[in-house]
C-alpha positions in Angstrom: 83.4 -62.0 -151.4 82.1 -63.8 -148.3 79.1 -66.2 -148.4 78.1 -68.1 -145.3 81.3 -67.2 -143.6 83.5 -68.5 -146.4 85.8 -66.2 -148.3 85.4 -66.9 -152.1 87.8 -64.2 -153.3 89.8 -65.3 -156.2 93.4 -65.7 -155.0 96.6 -67.7 -155.6 97.5 -67.7 -151.9 97.0 -71.4 -151.6 100.1 -71.9 -153.7 102.1 -70.2 -151.0 101.2 -73.0 -148.5 103.3 -75.6 -150.3 106.4 -73.4 -150.8 109.3 -75.3 -149.2 110.7 -72.0 -148.1 107.9 -71.4 -145.6 108.3 -72.5 -142.0 105.0 -74.3 -141.9 104.0 -76.5 -144.8 100.2 -76.4 -144.5 99.6 -77.8 -147.9 102.1 -80.7 -147.8 99.6 -83.3 -146.7 97.3 -82.4 -149.6 100.2 -82.7 -152.1 101.3 -86.0 -150.5 97.8 -87.4 -150.8 97.7 -86.4 -154.5 101.1 -88.1 -155.1 99.9 -91.3 -153.4 96.7 -91.4 -155.5 98.6 -90.7 -158.7 101.2 -93.3 -157.8 98.4 -95.9 -157.6 96.2 -94.7 -160.5 99.0 -94.3 -163.1 100.3 -97.8 -163.0 96.8 -99.3 -162.7 95.4 -97.1 -165.6 98.5 -97.9 -167.7 98.1 -101.7 -167.1 94.4 -101.6 -167.8 95.0 -99.6 -171.0 97.7 -102.1 -172.1 95.3 -105.1 -171.5 92.5 -103.4 -173.4 94.7 -102.4 -176.3 96.1 -106.0 -176.6 92.6 -107.4 -176.6 91.2 -105.0 -179.1 94.2 -105.0 -181.5 95.7 -108.5 -181.2 92.9 -110.9 -180.0 90.2 -109.0 -181.9 87.2 -110.4 -180.0 83.7 -110.1 -181.2 82.6 -106.5 -180.3 86.2 -105.4 -180.2 85.4 -102.1 -181.7 82.8 -101.5 -179.0 85.4 -102.4 -176.3 87.7 -99.8 -177.9 85.0 -97.3 -178.0 84.1 -97.7 -174.4 87.7 -97.6 -173.4 88.0 -94.2 -175.2 84.8 -92.8 -173.5 86.9 -91.1 -170.8 88.0 -88.9 -173.6 84.7 -87.2 -173.4 86.5 -84.1 -174.5 83.9 -83.2 -177.1 81.2 -82.8 -174.4 83.4 -80.8 -172.1 84.6 -78.6 -174.9 81.0 -78.1 -176.1 80.0 -77.2 -172.6 82.8 -74.8 -172.1 81.9 -73.2 -175.5 78.3 -72.8 -174.4 79.2 -71.3 -171.0 81.6 -68.9 -172.6 79.0 -67.9 -175.2 76.4 -67.3 -172.5 78.7 -65.5 -170.1 79.7 -61.9 -170.4 83.2 -62.4 -169.1 84.8 -63.4 -172.4 84.0 -62.5 -176.1 81.2 -64.7 -177.5 83.4 -65.5 -180.5 85.5 -67.6 -178.2 82.5 -69.6 -177.2 81.6 -70.2 -180.8 85.1 -71.3 -181.6 85.1 -73.7 -178.6 81.7 -75.1 -179.7 83.1 -75.7 -183.2 86.2 -77.4 -181.6 83.9 -79.6 -179.6 82.0 -80.6 -182.7 85.3 -81.4 -184.5 86.4 -83.6 -181.6 83.0 -85.3 -181.6 83.1 -85.9 -185.4 86.7 -87.3 -185.0 85.6 -89.7 -182.2 82.5 -91.0 -184.0 84.4 -91.3 -187.3 87.0 -93.4 -185.5 84.3 -95.8 -184.3 82.0 -95.8 -187.3 84.3 -95.3 -190.3 88.0 -95.6 -189.4 89.0 -95.1 -193.1 87.2 -91.8 -193.2 88.8 -90.7 -190.0 92.2 -91.4 -191.5 91.4 -88.8 -194.2 89.8 -86.3 -191.8 92.3 -86.5 -189.0 94.9 -83.8 -190.0 92.2 -81.3 -191.0 89.5 -81.9 -188.5 91.7 -80.9 -185.6 92.6 -77.5 -187.0 89.5 -75.8 -185.5 90.4 -77.4 -182.2 93.8 -75.9 -182.2 92.5 -72.5 -183.3 89.9 -72.4 -180.6 92.0 -73.6 -177.8 94.9 -71.3 -178.7 92.6 -68.4 -179.0 91.1 -69.0 -175.6 94.5 -69.5 -174.0 95.9 -66.4 -175.6 92.8 -64.3 -174.6 93.0 -65.5 -171.0 96.8 -64.9 -170.8 96.7 -61.4 -172.5 93.3 -59.9 -171.8 92.0 -62.0 -168.9 88.3 -61.9 -167.8 86.1 -58.9 -167.2 86.5 -58.8 -163.4 83.8 -56.2 -162.9 81.2 -58.3 -164.7 82.4 -61.4 -162.8 81.8 -59.8 -159.5 78.5 -58.4 -160.5 77.2 -61.8 -161.7 78.7 -63.6 -158.7 76.8 -61.3 -156.3 73.6 -61.7 -158.3 74.1 -65.5 -158.5 74.6 -65.8 -154.7 71.7 -63.5 -154.0 69.2 -65.3 -156.2 70.2 -68.9 -155.3 
């Protein structure tokens, strides 16, 4: 599918650009940029995490729980999972039950996160059980995508309709 002169066809051809067996390594600068960014971000993020963990667990400053909570905010996994569940439920590419399962998983992650902040003792009791729906949902989605895939005909129909109406 071409829109405004750009080919948006789903393909895996870009992986061929970084194959060392090819004479021209078109994708190598992109990979090298990613490696440089990761080389900076990983030690910096690790050091920052170490400092925050030390402060929260050893120094225990006033508002330490709030600092720990803010440090864990990047794990906004519940919102992402809820959003994915909603999108799957609304789309026609995948069965709606997968969307429902993902929404339940997002709710479980959300409950786990808030329980850890508000009632750590409760979280300790919930933790093994509250993550079961997450595993079921994510495994179901993964297996469905690996085995069945998406409904390509509906994908193309909605892609055309979306580009024409926007």
